[in-house]
N, C-alpha and C positions, 0 to 999 in steps of 0.2 A: 855822971861824967861831966868834966869841965869843958870849957869852950875849946881849949887847945886839943884836949884828947878827942873831942867830937870832930874837930876839923881834920885831925890826922886820920881818924877812922873814915871820914867821908872821902878824903884823898885816896886812901887805899881802895875803897869801893870803886871810885871813878877810874882808878888805874886799871883795876881788874876788868871793868867793862870795856875800856878803850883797848886793852890787849885782846879781849875776845873779838871786838869789832875789827881790829887790825888783822887778826888771823882769818876771820871770815872774809875780809876784803881780799887778802892774798889768795884765798881759795877760790873766790869768785873770779879773780883775774886769771888764774890758771885755767878754770873752766872756760872762760871767754876766749882764752888763747888756744884752745883745742880746735883742731880742724873738725869739720862736720862729720868726718868718718871716725871720730873718736881719738885720733892720734894726737899726742901732745904737740903743742906749737908754742910760738913766742908771741909777744905783742905785735900788733898789726904793723907791717912794714909799708911805708909810703913809697910807692913806685911812680916815678915821673916820666912822662913821655910826650911825644908829638904824634898826633893822629890826623888822618883825613877827616874832614867835617862830617862826612856821611856816617861816621861811627860815633859822633858826639852824643847823640840821643841814647845809644846803647850804653855807653859808659856813664851817662848821667842818670839812667834809670835807677830808682831806689832799689829795685830788686837786684840789679846787677851789683850795685854798691854793697848790698847785704850779702850776696853770694860770694863776692870777693873777700869781704871782711871775714866770712866764715872760714876762708882759706888763709887768713892772716895777711891780706893785702888791702891797701887803700891806694887807689889810682888817682893821680893828679895829672890830667892831660890838657894840653893846649892844641888848637887846631892849626893846620897849615895845608896849603896845596901840596899834593904828593911830590910834585917835581920841584918844589921850592924848598923842600926839607934839607937838601944837601947844602943849601946856602945859609942855614941857621947854625948858630953856635949850639952844640949839643952838650956843652959842659953841664954836669949835674943831671943829665937825663939818663934814664935806665933803658929806654926803648924808643924806637920810631915805628910807626905803623902806617905806611903809605898804602895806596889802593891797589898796587899791582907789583909784580916781580921786577919790572924794569927799573923804577926808581929805587927799589929795595936793593938791587944789585950794586948801585952806586953807594948807597948808605952802608952797605955791608963792609966796605973797605975801612970804615971808621970804627968797626967793632972788633974787639980782641976776644970776644966770647966764643968758645968752641961750640960747634954744632950747627951753625948757620941759621938762616931765617926760618920762621914757622908760618904756615899758611892755614889758619884755623877755619876760615870760611871764604866764600866767594860770591860774586853777584854779576850776572850778565848786564850789559848795557841795553837799554830799551829807549824808545821814544814815546813820550806821552803826547797825546793829541786831543784837541777838543773835537766833539763828534762831527760838527759840520766840516772841519778841515779834513778829518779822516775820510768822510764820505766823498768829498770832492776829489781827494787823491785816489780813492778807489775807482771812481768813475773815469779817471784818466790813466789808469793802469800803473800807478805808482805804489799802490797799496792793495793788499788782498784781505778783506774783512772776513772774520769767522762768524758763522751763524750762532746766535745766542738763544738757547732754549728758554731762558728765564726772562727775556726782555725782547721787545720788538726792535730794539736797537743793538747793533754790534758793539761790544765793549772791548774786543781784542782783535788783533789782526797782525799781518806781516808787512813790514816795509820792504819793498823790492829795491835793493840797493842799486842794481844796475840801472833801471829806469830813473830812479831818483837822481843818481849822479849825472845821467845824461841831461835831465831837466836843469840841474844846477849848472852844468857846463854851458847850457844854452841860455842861462839867465831867465828861465821861465818865471812869469809872474802869475799870481793867483787869478788875475783878470783874464789871462790867456787860457785858463782851465775851464772845461765844461762844468757848469753847475755852480760856479763861484759868483756869478753876477747877482747883485742884490744883497750880498752879504758883506756889509761894510767892514767887518772885522777881518776879512780875508782880502788883503790888498798888499801891493808891493811884491818884491821877489820872494819866491818860495824858498825857505831855508829852515834848517834845524838850529835852534839855539843850543850851543855847547859852551863849555868853559874854556878858559885860556889854556891852550895846549902847552905853552911854555912852562906853566906852573902847576896845572891841574891834571890829575890822572885821567879823568873821564874825557877831557878834551883831547889829550894825547892819544888815547886808545881809539877815539872816534877817527882820527887821522890814520891810525894804523889799519883799521878795518876799511876805510874809504880808499886808501891808496892801494890796498891789496886787491880790491874789486876793480878799481880803475886801471890797474896794470895787468889785467887778465888773470887774476888769481895767483899773482907772484908776490912774495914778501920782499920788501926792499932789503937788499944785501950790500949795496954800495951807493956812492954818491950819484952815479948815473941813474940808478933806479929812483932815487929821490927826485932827480931832475925831471924824469918822465912824467911825474904826476904833480909837480910843484905848482903849476898854474891852476889846476883844479883845486888843490888843497888851499891855495891862497883865496880862491873864490869862496870856498866853504867857510872860511874864517872871517875874511874881511867884510863880507856882506852883513855880518852881525854887528859891526861897530864895536863898542866897548864890551868886553867880556868879563864875567865874574871869575874868581879863582876857585870857587866852590860850587858844586852842583846843588847845594842846599837852597841858596837864594832864588835861582831860576825856577826850581821846583815849587817853592812856596808862592812865588809870583803866579805861576801857572794855576795852582790850586785856587788861589784867590781871584782868578779870572782876569789877570792883567798880563801884559807881555805877549810874546810870540805864541801862536797856536801849536807849535811843534817844539818840544824841548827834550834834549838828551839827558837821561837820568840813569841811576842804578835801579835795577829791578827791586832791590831791597827797600828803596824809598817808597815804591808803590806798594809792596807787600806790607810794609810797616803801616802805611796809611790805611790800608784795607783792614788791618787787624785792630787798629786803635780808633777808627772813626765809624760813625754811623753811615749807612748807605746814602742817606740824603745829602751828606756832606761831600760825597765823591763827585757829585754833579755829572757832567757829560764826558767824563774821562774815558778815553780809549787808549789801550796799551798796545803799542806796535813793536813787535819783535823784529829787528832787522834780520833778513835772511842770511846775512853775513855780519857777524858781530864779534866782539871780544869779551870774554869773561874777565872780570876784574878780580884777581886773586889777592885779597887783602893780606899783606905780608908783613909780619912783625919781625923787625930786626932787633935782637937783644943787644944792648950795649953793656949790660951788667948781668950778673947772675940773677938778680931780682927781676930784670926784664925777661930773661929766659923763663923763669918760673911763671910769670904772667902768661907768656905765649903758650907754655905747656898746659896751663889750666884752661885757657880758652879753647885749646884743641881737644882736651880730654874730659874735662869736668862736665858731667851730665847736666847739671843745673845751668851752667854758663852756656852750654851749647843750646839748651832749650830757650834761653833768653835771647841768644843771637838769632835763632830762628824766629822768635817773636818779633824781632826787629827787621825781619825780612831777609836775612842772610842765609845762604845755602851752606851748611857745614860740609867740610871736605869728607868725602868717603861715606856719607850717610844720607843718601837722597830720601829715604823713608821719613826722616824727621821733618824735612821741609814739606814733603808731600802731605803728611798728616796735618801739619800746621796750616797749610793753605787749602785744605780740602773744601772749605766754604767759599773760596774765591777763584775757582777755576774759570769763571767767566772772564776774569781779568788776567790771571796768572797761567802761563804755559808751563806746567810743572815739568814736563819732559823735554822742553825746548825742541818741540817737533819741527823738523825741517830747518833748524838753525845751524848754520855752519860757523865754526870757530876759525877766525883768521889768525894766522901766526903773527907775532909782534916782532918788529925789527929790534935790533940791539938798542940799548938805551942811548948810545951816542948817535946812531942814525935817526932814532925817533926824535931826539932833541933837535937835531939839524932840520928835520922835516917840519917840526913845530915852529922853529924860528923863521924858516923860509915862508911858511904859511902866514905867519903874523906880519911879516914884512918889516 
């Protein structure tokens, strides 16, 4: 066989091999594009959205990324304060995912997708405290601590909102409280660190619960109701000085041992920490459930069909629900999943929210007015 004939023969062999590889590659792509339940799918669709920072770790979790990819989705999310989302340009976004229904109601007006928002999971607001602060508050009737069978120290308790708000109204200081003397870290006015209520969901819901208690168990329905509690709400906010727009930073500061000894966070942040950390890393954490609080219904507002697909998967897909629970969220309509996942952490987590009353939330317009008045 001459050189030219040999070259032609080699080219034919190479062509056949490449064809086989190409067919194999197409077949592999089809298999990769199938949903985990075996139904045929298409190449992964990138879904873009804006989320509250408390959900950032959930979406960044490699297991969440893998579970979404198995369903044909790749999520690209940026974070924002829930109440600031309506100020953003949402061009090119498929969904928004604020921390509660009130900001979602405003965002819904910008969605032409049928079916409305979806609420796949929720989380009540709690206050994390260092042990010495919790014990001083308990000694002065502002907190009720639970006995802990596995430790000589209490790790969970109830924040009594009525007494706490009276102390805030009176500008009580730590030095005025019995048992605080000699503890240098307990000084100045007693207050709870919260986020900016104008831009952040947890900060706004804190005012919703506090105003409800301060006004004798009445939800604000008009400007007159906002006026009745405006002075106290202003004290709760302005004593803090500069506020963060996300609950993530104050919680990280608290865990690292800096900042205020009382911080308002989502229960999901605590539950996720307990799941992913060793006990010695928890330190002297005490979780205080306000006796009157607000549960944050994390509400996805679809802006496109792909955004709705994501919301539906987060609500119904067993693997994604499992991962949401691992990150501390309570899935809607399935308390047993959260109970099972936190079974080893009941010394910190109140699975049944015993004795916790849910405060109604004012309309988005009134709550925004309340927040602006509080911040001054």
